C-alpha positions as CSV (number, residue, x, y, z in Angstrom):
1,M,0.0,0.2,0.1
2,K,1.4,3.2,-1.0
3,K,1.7,6.2,2.1
4,S,-0.7,8.0,0.3
5,E,-3.4,5.5,-0.4
6,T,-6.9,5.9,1.6
7,L,-7.3,3.2,3.8
8,P,-10.3,1.0,3.9
9,T,-12.8,2.3,6.6
10,V,-13.4,-0.3,9.5
11,Q,-16.7,0.6,11.8
12,L,-17.0,-0.5,15.2
13,Q,-20.7,-2.1,15.3
14,G,-23.2,0.5,14.7
15,G,-26.5,0.9,16.4
16,V,-26.0,-1.1,19.3
17,L,-26.2,1.9,22.1
18,G,-29.1,4.4,22.8
19,T,-28.9,6.9,25.1
20,A,-29.2,5.1,28.6
21,G,-26.4,3.0,27.5
22,I,-24.0,5.7,26.9
23,V,-24.9,7.2,30.0
24,F,-24.6,4.2,31.7
25,F,-20.9,3.9,30.2
26,V,-19.8,7.6,31.2
27,V,-21.7,8.1,34.7
28,A,-20.0,4.7,35.6
29,A,-16.6,5.4,35.0
30,A,-16.8,8.7,37.9
31,A,-17.6,6.1,40.5
32,P,-20.1,8.0,42.1
33,L,-20.6,5.8,45.3
34,L,-16.4,5.6,45.6
35,V,-16.5,9.6,45.0
36,M,-19.2,9.8,47.8
37,A,-17.6,7.4,50.6
38,G,-14.0,8.2,49.7
39,V,-13.5,11.6,48.4
40,A,-16.7,13.8,50.1
41,P,-15.7,13.7,53.2
42,L,-12.3,15.1,52.3
43,A,-14.8,18.4,50.7
44,L,-16.5,18.8,53.7
45,N,-13.2,19.1,55.3
46,I,-12.1,21.9,53.0
47,A,-14.9,23.4,52.1
48,G,-17.6,22.8,55.3
49,I,-21.1,22.9,54.9
50,G,-21.0,24.7,51.7
51,A,-19.3,21.6,50.0
52,P,-22.5,20.6,48.2
53,G,-22.1,23.9,46.1
54,G,-19.1,23.5,44.5
55,Y,-20.2,20.0,42.8
56,I,-22.9,22.5,41.8
57,L,-20.7,25.1,40.0
58,A,-18.6,22.3,38.6
59,G,-21.3,20.7,37.1
60,L,-22.4,24.3,35.6
61,A,-19.2,25.0,33.9
62,L,-18.6,21.5,31.9
63,G,-22.7,22.1,31.0
64,V,-21.4,24.8,29.7
65,F,-18.6,23.2,28.1
66,A,-21.1,20.5,26.4
67,I,-23.3,23.2,24.4
68,G,-20.2,23.6,22.1
69,F,-19.0,20.1,22.2
70,T,-22.4,18.5,21.5
71,A,-22.8,20.9,18.6
72,M,-19.7,19.8,16.8
73,S,-20.6,16.3,17.4
74,K,-22.8,16.3,15.1
75,Y,-20.0,16.8,12.2
76,I,-17.1,14.7,13.9
77,H,-18.5,11.2,13.2
78,N,-15.1,9.5,14.7
79,A,-14.7,7.3,17.4
80,G,-11.2,9.1,18.4
81,A,-13.2,11.6,20.4
82,F,-10.8,14.6,21.7
83,Y,-8.7,13.3,19.3
84,A,-10.8,14.2,16.3
85,Y,-12.1,17.3,17.7
86,I,-8.8,19.2,18.2
87,S,-7.1,17.8,14.8
88,V,-10.5,19.5,12.9
89,G,-10.5,22.4,15.0
90,L,-6.9,23.2,15.7
91,G,-5.0,20.9,13.4
92,P,-3.5,17.4,12.9
93,R,-0.2,18.3,15.3
94,W,-2.2,19.6,18.0
95,G,-4.6,16.4,17.5
96,L,-1.5,13.7,17.5
97,A,-0.4,15.7,21.0
98,A,-4.0,15.4,22.2
99,A,-4.3,11.6,21.1
100,V,-1.1,11.2,23.1
101,L,-1.8,12.8,26.0
102,A,-5.5,11.2,25.9
103,L,-4.2,7.1,25.7
104,V,-1.5,8.6,28.6
105,S,-4.5,9.6,30.6
106,Y,-7.3,7.2,30.4
107,N,-4.6,4.6,30.7
108,A,-3.5,6.5,34.2
109,L,-6.7,6.7,35.3
110,E,-7.8,3.0,35.0
111,I,-4.2,1.4,36.1
112,G,-4.9,3.6,39.0
113,I,-8.2,2.4,39.6
114,F,-6.9,-1.4,39.6
115,G,-5.1,0.0,43.3
116,A,-8.8,1.1,44.7
117,L,-10.1,-2.1,43.3
118,G,-7.2,-4.5,45.1
119,Y,-7.2,-2.0,48.4
120,F,-11.3,-2.6,48.8
121,A,-11.7,-5.9,47.5
122,Q,-8.5,-7.4,50.0
123,T,-10.2,-5.2,53.1
124,T,-13.3,-6.2,52.6
125,M,-13.5,-9.4,51.8
126,A,-11.1,-10.0,54.8
127,D,-13.6,-8.3,57.1
128,L,-16.9,-9.8,55.8
129,V,-15.9,-13.3,54.8
130,G,-12.7,-13.8,56.4
131,V,-10.5,-14.5,52.5
132,D,-7.3,-12.2,53.0
133,L,-5.8,-12.5,49.8
134,P,-2.9,-10.0,48.6
135,W,-4.1,-6.9,47.2
136,G,-2.1,-7.9,43.7
137,L,-4.1,-10.7,43.2
138,W,-7.8,-9.0,43.4
139,S,-6.4,-6.2,41.2
140,L,-5.0,-9.2,38.6
141,L,-8.3,-10.5,39.1
142,G,-9.7,-7.3,38.2
143,V,-7.9,-7.3,35.0
144,G,-9.2,-10.3,33.9
145,L,-13.0,-9.6,34.5
146,V,-12.3,-6.1,32.5
147,W,-10.5,-7.8,29.7
148,F,-13.3,-10.5,29.2
149,L,-16.2,-8.1,29.1
150,G,-14.3,-5.3,27.3
151,S,-13.5,-7.6,24.5
152,R,-17.4,-8.6,23.9
153,S,-19.8,-6.8,22.6
154,V,-20.7,-3.2,24.0
155,H,-24.3,-4.3,24.4
156,L,-23.0,-6.7,27.1
157,G,-20.6,-3.8,28.8
158,A,-23.5,-1.3,28.9
159,R,-25.9,-4.7,30.3
160,F,-23.4,-5.4,33.0
161,L,-22.4,-1.2,34.0
162,I,-26.5,-0.9,33.8
163,L,-26.5,-3.7,36.7
164,L,-24.2,-2.3,38.8
165,L,-24.6,1.2,38.3
166,T,-28.3,1.3,39.4
167,A,-26.9,-1.2,42.4
168,E,-24.5,1.6,43.4
169,T,-26.7,4.9,42.8
170,G,-29.5,2.5,44.6
171,I,-27.7,2.1,48.2
172,L,-27.2,6.0,47.9
173,V,-30.5,6.6,47.4
174,L,-31.5,4.3,50.0
175,L,-29.7,6.4,52.6
176,A,-31.2,9.6,51.4
177,G,-34.6,8.3,51.2
178,A,-33.9,7.4,55.0
179,V,-32.2,10.4,56.0
180,L,-35.0,12.5,55.1
181,F,-38.1,10.2,56.5
182,Q,-36.6,10.9,59.3
183,G,-35.8,14.3,59.6
184,G,-32.1,14.1,59.7
185,A,-30.2,14.4,62.8
186,V,-31.3,18.0,63.8
187,G,-33.7,18.1,61.1
188,I,-33.7,19.4,57.5
189,D,-31.8,22.5,56.2
190,V,-30.8,23.9,52.8
191,E,-27.8,26.2,54.4
192,S,-25.3,24.3,52.6
193,F,-26.5,26.3,49.6
194,A,-26.5,29.7,51.0
195,P,-23.9,32.0,48.9
196,S,-22.0,32.7,52.1
197,N,-21.2,29.1,52.7
198,V,-20.9,28.0,48.9
199,F,-18.4,30.9,48.3
200,G,-16.4,30.3,51.1
201,P,-12.4,30.2,51.9
202,G,-12.3,26.3,50.8
203,L,-14.3,26.7,47.2
204,G,-11.0,26.5,45.4
205,G,-10.2,23.3,47.3
206,V,-13.4,22.0,46.7
207,L,-13.6,22.5,43.4
208,T,-10.3,20.9,42.5
209,L,-12.3,17.5,44.3
210,A,-15.5,18.4,41.7
211,F,-14.1,18.7,38.5
212,A,-11.7,15.2,39.4
213,A,-15.1,13.6,40.3
214,F,-16.4,14.4,36.7
215,I,-13.2,13.1,34.5
216,G,-14.8,10.4,31.7
217,F,-18.2,12.2,31.1
218,E,-16.5,13.5,27.8
219,A,-16.3,10.1,26.8
220,T,-19.8,10.0,25.0
221,A,-18.4,11.1,21.9
222,L,-15.9,7.9,21.6
223,Y,-19.1,6.1,21.5
224,R,-20.6,7.8,18.7
225,E,-20.1,4.8,15.8
226,E,-21.9,2.1,17.9
227,A,-24.4,4.7,19.1
228,K,-28.4,4.5,17.9
229,D,-29.6,8.0,16.3
230,P,-26.1,9.7,17.0
231,A,-26.8,12.8,16.0
232,R,-29.5,13.1,18.9
233,T,-28.0,10.1,21.3
234,V,-24.5,11.7,21.7
235,P,-25.7,15.4,22.7
236,R,-28.6,14.2,25.0
237,A,-26.6,11.3,26.7
238,T,-23.7,14.1,27.6
239,Y,-26.5,16.7,29.0
240,I,-27.7,13.8,31.1
241,A,-24.8,12.5,32.2
242,V,-23.3,16.2,33.4
243,A,-26.7,17.0,34.8
244,F,-27.1,13.9,36.7
245,L,-23.8,13.9,38.0
246,G,-23.4,17.4,39.2
247,L,-27.1,17.3,41.2
248,F,-26.4,13.6,42.3
249,Y,-22.9,14.6,44.0
250,A,-24.4,17.8,45.4
251,F,-27.5,16.0,47.1
252,M,-25.5,13.2,48.4
253,V,-23.2,15.5,50.3
254,W,-25.7,17.8,51.2
255,I,-27.8,14.4,52.5
256,I,-24.3,13.3,54.8
257,I,-24.7,16.7,56.6
258,Q,-28.4,16.0,57.4
259,A,-27.3,12.9,58.7
260,Y,-25.5,13.7,61.2
261,G,-26.0,17.6,61.6
262,P,-23.6,20.1,60.3
263,D,-21.6,20.4,63.2
264,Q,-21.1,16.7,63.7
265,A,-20.6,16.0,59.7
266,L,-17.8,18.5,59.9
267,A,-16.1,16.9,63.0
268,L,-16.4,13.5,61.4
269,A,-14.8,14.4,58.0
270,A,-11.6,15.8,59.9
271,S,-11.6,12.4,62.6
272,D,-13.5,9.6,60.3
273,P,-14.1,10.5,56.6
274,A,-13.4,6.4,55.8
275,G,-16.8,5.8,58.0
276,M,-18.8,8.5,57.4
277,Y,-21.2,7.0,54.6
278,F,-21.2,3.3,56.0
279,N,-21.9,4.4,59.8
280,A,-24.8,6.9,58.0
281,I,-26.4,4.0,56.6
282,E,-26.1,1.4,59.4
283,Q,-27.9,4.3,61.9
284,Y,-30.3,5.3,59.9
285,V,-31.2,2.0,57.6
286,G,-29.1,-1.1,59.1
287,G,-26.3,-3.2,59.6
288,W,-27.0,-5.1,56.4
289,A,-27.0,-1.9,54.2
290,S,-23.8,-0.8,55.5
291,T,-22.3,-4.4,54.8
292,L,-24.1,-3.9,51.0
293,M,-22.6,-0.7,51.0
294,E,-18.5,-2.2,51.5
295,L,-19.9,-4.7,48.5
296,L,-21.3,-2.4,46.3
297,I,-18.0,-0.1,46.5
298,I,-16.0,-2.9,44.7
299,T,-18.7,-3.2,42.1
300,S,-18.4,0.5,41.7
301,I,-14.8,0.5,41.2
302,L,-15.2,-2.5,38.3
303,A,-18.0,-0.7,36.5
304,S,-15.5,2.2,36.4
305,L,-12.8,0.5,35.0
306,L,-14.9,-1.2,32.4
307,A,-15.9,2.2,31.4
308,F,-12.1,3.5,31.0
309,H,-11.4,0.6,29.4
310,N,-13.9,0.8,27.0
311,A,-12.9,4.5,26.2
312,I,-9.0,3.7,26.0
313,T,-9.7,0.8,23.7
314,R,-11.9,3.3,21.2
315,Y,-8.9,6.1,21.5
316,V,-6.7,2.8,20.0
317,F,-8.9,1.7,17.5
318,A,-9.2,5.3,15.8
319,L,-5.9,6.1,16.0
320,S,-4.6,2.6,14.2
321,R,-7.2,2.9,11.7
322,E,-5.7,6.1,10.5
323,R,-2.1,4.2,10.8
324,V,-0.9,6.4,14.0
325,L,-0.5,3.2,15.5
326,P,-0.1,0.1,14.3
327,R,-2.8,-1.5,12.4
328,A,-3.3,-4.2,14.2
329,L,-4.4,-2.9,17.2
330,G,-7.4,-1.6,15.5
331,K,-8.7,-5.3,14.9
332,L,-12.3,-6.2,15.0
333,H,-13.5,-9.3,16.7
334,P,-15.4,-11.2,13.7
335,V,-18.5,-11.7,16.3
336,Y,-18.4,-9.1,18.9
337,K,-17.3,-6.1,16.5
338,S,-15.3,-4.8,19.4
339,P,-11.1,-3.7,19.3
340,Y,-10.2,-6.9,20.8
341,V,-6.8,-6.9,20.3
342,A,-6.3,-3.2,21.5
343,S,-8.7,-4.7,24.4
344,A,-6.0,-7.6,25.1
345,V,-3.1,-4.6,25.0
346,Q,-4.6,-2.6,27.2
347,S,-5.2,-4.9,29.7
348,F,-1.6,-6.4,29.5
349,L,0.1,-3.0,30.3
350,A,-2.3,-2.9,33.8
351,M,-1.1,-6.1,34.4
352,V,2.5,-5.2,33.9
353,V,2.0,-1.9,36.1
354,I,0.4,-4.1,39.1
355,V,3.1,-6.5,39.0
356,V,5.7,-3.9,39.3
357,F,4.0,-1.9,42.1
358,V,3.5,-5.1,43.8
359,I,7.3,-6.2,43.6
360,I,8.5,-2.9,45.3
361,G,6.3,-3.0,47.8
362,A,3.9,0.0,46.9
363,D,0.9,1.3,48.4
364,P,-2.3,0.1,46.6
365,Y,-4.6,3.2,47.8
366,L,-1.9,5.7,48.6
367,E,0.7,5.0,45.6
368,L,-1.0,3.0,42.9
369,L,-4.4,5.0,43.1
370,L,-3.9,8.6,44.1
371,W,-0.3,9.2,42.2
372,V,-0.9,7.3,39.0
373,N,-4.8,8.3,38.5
374,S,-3.4,12.1,39.3
375,P,-1.7,12.6,35.8
376,G,-5.0,11.3,34.0
377,I,-6.8,13.7,36.2
378,V,-4.7,16.8,34.8
379,G,-4.7,15.5,31.6
380,I,-8.6,15.4,30.8
381,V,-9.0,18.8,31.9
382,V,-6.4,20.4,29.5
383,L,-7.9,18.2,26.8
384,Q,-11.6,19.7,27.6
385,V,-9.6,23.1,27.4
386,M,-8.0,22.2,24.0
387,A,-11.5,20.9,23.0
388,A,-13.4,24.2,23.8
389,A,-10.7,26.3,21.8
390,A,-11.4,23.4,19.1
391,V,-14.9,24.3,18.8
392,I,-14.3,27.9,18.6
393,A,-12.0,27.3,16.0
394,F,-14.2,24.9,14.1
395,F,-17.2,27.4,13.9
396,W,-15.2,30.5,13.6
397,K,-15.6,30.9,9.9
398,D,-19.0,29.2,9.3
399,R,-21.4,28.7,12.2
400,R,-23.2,26.3,9.9
401,G,-26.9,27.7,11.0
402,H,-26.0,27.8,15.1
403,S,-26.4,30.6,17.2
404,V,-23.1,32.8,18.4
405,W,-24.0,31.7,21.8
406,R,-23.7,27.8,21.1
407,V,-20.9,27.7,19.3
408,L,-18.6,30.6,20.0
409,I,-19.4,32.4,23.3
410,A,-20.0,29.3,25.2
411,P,-16.9,27.8,24.2
412,A,-15.4,30.8,25.2
413,S,-16.9,31.2,28.7
414,A,-16.1,27.0,29.0
415,L,-12.0,27.6,27.7
416,L,-11.8,30.3,30.7
417,M,-13.4,28.1,33.4
418,L,-11.4,24.6,32.3
419,V,-8.2,27.1,32.2
420,Y,-9.2,28.2,35.8
421,A,-9.8,24.5,36.7
422,T,-6.7,23.1,35.7
423,Y,-4.9,26.1,37.6
424,L,-6.8,25.1,40.6
425,I,-6.1,21.1,40.0
426,V,-2.0,21.9,39.8
427,D,-1.8,24.4,42.1
428,Q,-3.8,22.3,44.6
429,M,-2.7,18.8,43.6
430,E,-1.7,17.8,47.0
431,L,-5.5,17.0,47.8
432,I,-5.9,14.6,45.1
433,T,-2.3,12.6,45.7
434,A,-1.7,13.7,49.6
435,A,2.4,13.6,48.6
436,G,4.9,16.3,48.6
437,T,6.1,19.0,46.1
438,A,8.5,16.6,44.3
439,V,6.1,14.1,43.5
440,N,3.6,16.8,42.4
441,V,5.8,18.6,40.1
442,V,6.8,14.9,38.6
443,L,3.3,14.0,38.3
444,V,1.8,17.3,36.9
445,A,4.9,17.1,34.4
446,V,3.9,14.3,32.7
447,T,0.9,16.3,31.0
448,P,3.1,18.7,29.1
449,V,5.9,16.0,28.4
450,S,2.8,13.6,26.9
451,L,1.3,17.0,24.5
452,A,5.5,17.5,23.6
453,V,5.6,13.9,22.6
454,G,2.6,13.9,20.6
455,W,3.9,17.3,19.1
456,L,7.0,15.6,18.1
457,L,5.1,12.8,16.5
458,G,3.6,14.8,14.4
459,S,5.9,16.6,12.7
460,R,7.9,13.5,12.0
461,L,4.9,12.0,10.5
462,E,4.6,15.6,8.5
463,R,8.0,15.4,6.7
464,R,7.5,11.8,6.4
465,D,4.2,10.9,5.2
466,P,2.2,15.1,4.2
467,A,-0.9,13.1,3.0
468,Q,-1.7,10.8,6.0
469,F,-0.7,14.0,8.3
470,A,-3.1,16.1,6.5
471,R,-5.9,13.4,7.1
472,L,-5.1,12.8,10.7
473,G,-8.4,12.7,12.8
474,T,-11.2,13.4,9.6
475,T,-12.1,9.5,9.1
476,D,-15.6,9.8,9.0
477,V,-15.5,14.0,9.7
478,D,-17.9,16.3,7.6
479,A,-16.0,18.8,5.4
480,G,-14.7,21.4,7.7
481,P,-15.7,25.2,7.7
482,S,-16.2,27.2,4.2
483,A,-13.4,29.7,4.0
């Protein structure tokens, strides 16, 4: 094949995901139960009773981002999501830089979460049934399960996620209903949402945690090729995912304040953060519910792992289809039409990292989860910044019938808010990593290094094959704006 020859189009299995299926994939990636039980107490410790408002503000910012993002999704039919958006809007060199950053970021997020799986599975199984296996073994078992589901039909994965996500949100809703029915500890109030409490001195810190809690919602665009009526399904799923996460997070943090009362909730957030939700559901519902919540933390993590795994394999598929990565990585399963080779390679990478962390005696939570996850959080928010800029560039000369608000003002506003979010996350990285300055500098540096590597690869490809370079990110993309 000549270098400039057009490649045959290979498509993922189409028409298998509706709005609900895509929403379950992206909400599952956020792991709501893990975020609430594991991170929300820290948000309370930082911002006091105004913490719920931080999640609403983050959701509003990302909702504004979604306005332009979904407008552009009508013209981007590629499974590469951010890679395709940025290639078309800002040019192929920036697109390839975004592709490298996306691969690094999503892999960091998924592989880090295997640390959480090992940690919670080890402690929960030892406490509940007396099975005390090393955390690394639980993590590796998780790799096997995620690989099996990820290499099968996306429809099977969607069904699995619907089951798990319904269970984890259900246990939180059960807690909320019990607290409201019983009137909380000292009565129900809405002081958490008073501006004086929301816009307090801890707002920057809670926004750092809140933006991190939304990571994964942008993956709606990754499933465009597999969606039913994608022109309507993808935008609808994006808005639903952002709205659900913002409102649900804020509601459940407010509920835990009502469960204990403001003063006691803040005291427990400082003295016993890990036990806040478990103790509350035991008090208001019963011991069986607390035990069930411990088990559902594990399934919440599994759901998140599968969602990120699918996001990674679809990025790899898109890049392989355009010969940025070896074509073998883009092979689809003859029966399931899934990128099964990419699934196997990603699972092998996760296995290697887990084994290395086990050998060096690293802590699965503090080091594998928090340290490996953190570059992924920074990277995804930076990709959102680049995507907002790409939307503006794409519609600058031709709005294609859209309003100025939707394709220029909203994306520009989102760009500014996301730049601020990036600053907050980098400036307060210790809230996410619980590490010192030296470690945090290294972790933050992963993002610019990834972008630089992608940029250099783009320059090399442009010299070697200008025709292929010009096509980057444009597979199944409508023609750009008119001159």
